[in-house]
Every structure is written in structure tokens, then in C-alpha cells.
C-alpha positions in Angstrom: 143.9 63.5 -121.9 142.3 61.5 -118.7 144.1 59.0 -117.9 145.4 58.0 -121.7 141.8 58.1 -122.4 139.7 60.1 -125.7 137.5 63.2 -125.0 135.0 63.9 -127.5 134.7 67.1 -129.6 130.8 68.6 -129.0 130.3 71.7 -130.8 127.9 73.7 -130.7 126.0 75.6 -134.1 129.7 76.4 -135.1 128.5 77.0 -138.5 126.0 79.1 -137.7 126.9 82.2 -139.7 129.1 81.0 -142.3 127.6 80.8 -146.2 127.6 77.5 -147.7 130.3 77.2 -148.9 132.3 77.4 -145.9 129.6 75.5 -144.6 129.7 72.6 -146.6 133.4 72.9 -146.3 132.9 72.7 -142.5 131.8 69.3 -143.1 134.2 68.0 -145.1 136.8 69.4 -142.2 134.8 67.6 -139.8 134.0 64.5 -141.5 137.5 64.4 -141.7 138.7 65.1 -138.5 135.7 62.3 -136.9 138.3 59.2 -138.6 140.7 60.1 -135.5 138.2 61.6 -132.8 134.0 61.8 -132.6 133.2 64.8 -133.1 129.3 65.6 -131.8 127.5 68.3 -133.5 124.6 70.3 -132.1 122.3 72.3 -134.5 118.7 73.9 -135.0 119.8 74.6 -138.7 119.0 72.3 -141.1 121.3 71.3 -143.5 120.8 70.6 -146.9 124.2 69.1 -148.7 123.2 65.6 -148.5 126.4 63.0 -147.2 128.4 62.6 -150.3 128.6 66.2 -150.9 130.1 66.5 -147.7 131.9 63.8 -147.5 134.0 61.0 -149.7 135.0 57.6 -148.4 136.8 55.4 -149.8 134.7 51.8 -149.9 135.9 49.4 -147.9 
């Protein structure tokens, strides 16, 4: 942290060599992690996962 400020996590094509199941699990992890810190994800790939396949947000 810099002067008490959180730094966002920048990720560039981290799932490029993952199969579909590992990619889904990676997105699940990022979904949970992003509740604590900002995650900025860059990719040139098109993922066919729908939001409900990789996130499970509780009703608010």
C-alpha cells in the first residue's frame, strides 16, 4: 500500500493457456478477490462464460 491507499491488481491474459474449467475457476477466484480489492483484467480472448457461471452474488 502507498500511504494507506490500495493499489488495484492488473492482470494481463492470465488465463491464456488454461482450459475451460480452470478458466472458470480462475474467474470464480477473481470474483471473490474483487470483493476486497479492485481487479483490472485485460485479454484479447473472447470467453464464453456467462455471468452466472462465474459469479454467485448474494441477494442484497
